N, C-alpha and C positions, 0 to 999 in steps of 0.2 A: 505495500500499500504508500503509495508517494504522499508526499505533505501536503499533497490538496486535498485527496481524500480525507487524510486525518481531520483535517480543520472542517469538514462539510458533517453536518448533525442533521440527521433525520427526524421530523419532532412531530408530533401530534398539534394539528392546529386547534387554536383555542377561538371563540369566539369573540375576541377582545382582539382577533386580527383581521376581524373582515374586511376593515375598509382597505387593509393592504390587500389581501385576495381578491376583493372586487375589484381594485386598480389594476391589479394582474392581469386580471381574466381580460376586463376592458381595453386595455391597454393591448394584450394581443390580439385579441380580435377585430382592433381597428386597423393594427397595422399589418398581419400578418395571415391569422386564422379565419376559415369561412363563417365564422359565428356571429351572430347577431350581442351586442351589447346587451349587458344585464343591468339588473336594477339592486338597489339593495334588500329588498324583499327575495327577490327572485335567487342573488347568491346564498343569502341564510334558507332556502330552501334546497337549493343544490347541493351546498356544499356543508353545512353545519346542524340541520335541524332532522333529527331520527322520526322514524314514526312505530308505532306499533307492528308493523309487517318490515319494514326495513331499518337496517343501522345503517346510517352514513358514516365513511370513513373517510378523513381528511389528513392529510399529512404534508410538511413544507420539508425540502430544503434549505439548510442556512450555514453561512459563515458568520465569523461574530461580526461583518459589517452589513450582511444583505440577505436577504431572498433570492435563492438562486432557481428553485425548482416548488413545485408544487401537485399533489396529485389526489384525486379522490373517487372513491367509488360509495356504491351501498351492498350491502350483503342482505339478503331474502336465505336465513336459517331456517326456514320449514322448506325453501326448494332446492337445500344444501347446495344455492349458486350467489355467485358474486357480480357484479358489474363496475365497469369502470368507464366512470362518466368524464373526465378529463386528466390529460398528462400533460406537465409543460415544463419544458427547461428557458431561460432565460439565453435570450443571443450568445453573448459571449460564454457563455458556460457552457455551450455544448460539445459532446463528442468526448467527456470528461468522463462520463460513468456515472453522470448526477440518473438520469431516466429510470438505469437500471435499477440503481441502489432504490429509488422510490417507488418504483415497480413491488420489487421484490419487498419491502417493506409494507406497502401494500397488501399485497398476497399473505405474509405471515399475521398482519393484525387481522385480518378477516379470519383466514384458518383458525385461528385462535379465537376468536370471538365464538366460531361456528364449533367448538371443541368444547367450552363453556356452555355455550347454549345445549349441545345435546350431551354433554359428561360423558364424550368420547373421540376418540379421533376417527375421523371420516376424510376421506376425498372432498374436495371443494372444488366446482367447475365454477371459474371466473369467466365472463363474456363481454364482449363487446358488441350490443345489439342494438335494436330496436326496441327490445323488451324493459330494457333498463328504465324503470319508472322516475330517472331523474332526467331528465331531457333538454337536451342544447338547440335550440334555433340558429339555425346558419339563413346565408343569404344567398340567392340566386347569383351566380356571377354574371357581372355584366348587366346588372338592374341598380335602380337606387332604392334597396331597401325590401324588393319583393322576399319575403322569407319563407322557409318553410319551419315546423314546430317541431321537428325531430330530425336528428343526426341518425343514419340507420346504422349505424358501422363503424369503418374507421375509411377514413377518406382515403382511396387507391392512389391516387396523384400526389399525394403526400410525404415525406419521411416517414409519418408514423407507421405507415402500412409496414415498410420495410423494418422499423424497429423493431413491431411486434411480429412478425415473421423470425427475425433473428434468434425473438428471447422465447421462440419453439409457440407462440400461437399460432392454431392452425385454422385457414379461412374455411367456415364452411354454407355457408351463402355470399353469392355477389348482388348487392342491392342496384338498380338505377334508378334515380331521382328524374322523372320528367316535368315538363314547365310547359305552361302555355298565356301569354297573353289574350284574354278573352276577347279580346277587340276583335282578333284574328278567326275566331273559332264560327264556323260554318253549318249548321243541323245536316247532314247527309242526305242526299236525294231518295234514297232505300228506304229511309226510316218510317215514312207515313206509310209505305207499303207492308215494311215488316209491322207493324203498330196494327194495321189494318187483320193482317194475314193472324196474330197473335188473336186479336178482337175476335175474329170466326171461328178461333178455338175457344173460346170463351176466359181469355186475359185480358183485363186490361192495364193499361198503362195511367197514373194516373199520382194526384196529391195521396196520401193516407189521412183518412177522414175518421177520428173514433171515433163519430158519432154512429156512420156505418159501415166502417169497415173490423174486424176482428181479426185474432191469433199470431197479435205481433212474438207474445211470449214463445208460443207453440216454436213457432219461426226461427229465433233466437237459438231457443233449445238445442233445434235441429243443429243451427248451424256452428255450434258448440263455441263461442267466443263469446266469453265473459264481461268482455271489456264494450262488447256491441253489446249485449244483454243489458247491461248497466246504464249504459246512455241511452239507448232507445225506450225501455221502459220509464226512465226519469223525463224523457223530452214526454211521455204519451199523456204522461202524468199531468203536465202542465193544461192541459186539454186544449182547448180554443187560444192558449198563447203558446202552442207548442211552435217550435220550428218544423219548417214544412220536410216531409219526409217522401221522397219518390218512390213508389210501389209498382208492382207487380199484384193484382187482385185477380182471383176467381173465383167465385163465387161467394163474394164478401172477403173472403179470408187473404191476409196479404203472403204473399209466396215466395217474395222479393223486394229488396229494399236497397234503395241507396242513402243516406243522410246520416243524420237529420243536418239538414244546409245550413248556413247562416254564411254571413259576409265579416270577415273579422277585420281589426283598425288597419290593420296593412293593405287591404283591400283583396287579401286572398279567400278565393271561394272554398270555406270549409266541408267537407264531409267525413263523419267514422270510419264510415267502408262501404263496398257493396258485397253485397251476399244473395243467394238463391237458393231456395228448399232443395235439398238433396232429390227429390221427388220429379225435380220441374227442371233438371240441367241437360241442356244439351241443346235447348230450343233456342237462344239467343238471345237468351231474356238480360243478359249482364251486358251485353254491345249495347242493346236498347236503353238499360236506366242509366248506364255511360253516358250516353248522348243524349237522356232528360236529362242529367247532372249538371250537364258543362251548359245547356241553354238554361236550364231551372237558376243555375247562379250567376249567369251574363244576365240575364232578366232583373235579377235581385241585386243587381249593382257589381257585383264582384268584378276585382281587374284583371286578374287573372287565378291561375290553377297549377296547383304543384300536387305531386302526388309519387309514391316509388312502390315499386316493384320488384321480385326476383329476377336475375338475367334471364333465367329459362323460362317464366310462365309466359306465358300466351296471351295475357293481358295484356303486355307490353306493344304486341302489335295494333291490339284496337287502340291505345293511345298515339301509337303513331301515326298509323292510319287517320286518328282525329287532329293532330296538326300538333303533339307535344314533341319536344324536341327532348333528349338524355342530355341534362346539364352537370351531371356530377355521377359516379360510380362508386359504392361504399363495399365492404367487405362484413361480415360480419364473422368473427374468430374465436375462438376460445381455448383454454388450456386448463388440463384437470390437473390439480395438485396434491 
C-alpha cells in the first residue's frame, strides 16, 4: 500500500454531511454525468433515509483535507439483494483505487447488515438495475432538460461500465432508452382499421371508466406486477379525479391497459406501463394501446416521451416505427458475494 492509499479513509456518511454530498452530486451532474441535479430533499431520500424495507448505505472516501469519493446503495434484506445507486470519484483522484475501495467497503457493509438481519452468513447479490428503489433521473442528450426518471443500469458508453466489468460484475440485460418529441408524432394510417377489426371482435379501445368498466384488479393479478397493481388501484380509487388510463375493453371488462397518463413538470408524458391480459395476447393490442398512449399524451399537452426496454424485446420495433430514437443504452449488472 502506497502513501496515498494510507491517507485515504472510507467512512460512513452522516446527515451533517448532506450539504457536501449534495454539492458533490450536483457538480458532477452539471459537469460530466448525465443525471439531473437534485434537491436537498431528494438527496436526503436517496442517500440518507432508510425505510422499513430498505436500508440505505452511504460511504465517502476522505483525505485529511477533502472528500475524494462517494458511494451509496440500498439493501433489501428480505430479498437478500443490494443495489448500487451512485459511485463517484473526483476527477483529479481517479485511477488511484478509490472507486474500488468504496465499492468493496459498500459490499462489506451490506453483507454485514444482511448477516445481522438474518443471523447467518448468506450470499448477497448486488445489482445495478431498474429494480433499485432509489432512482436517479437523467437528461436526454442534446435536449434542454428533457429527463427520464430512472437510469435503468450502467451507461454502457461511460467509464463506469468497464469499471464494474473489471470488478467481476456480470451484464445480465441490456436496455435501450427511447425518446420522441411529441410534435413529431403522427398516428399511423393502419390504426383506425386495426381498431375497427378489434371492435368487430368485441374489443373496444377507449379510456377506462370506473362507472361502467371493471376487472382492473383481476388484470393486474394476471400481469403479476405489484408496482403496476398498486399504482393502478390507487389511481382508480380517486374515481372521477383519477388520471386517464387507456384500455382495451371486452364485455365491460378491462383486458389491457396503458397509464395512468399525466404530464410531468418537465413536459414528459408519464405512464406506468403497458400490459395485456395473458388470455388476449397475440391480437396486436399492445401496438394499438401504445399508439393510443402517444396520441392521448400529445393531446394532454405533453411535449415529449421517454421509455426503455430490453435490447431484444420486440416492443423496440414498435417504438422505432412510431418515430422513437434510441438515445442511450444501459447494462443491468450484478455480482454475488
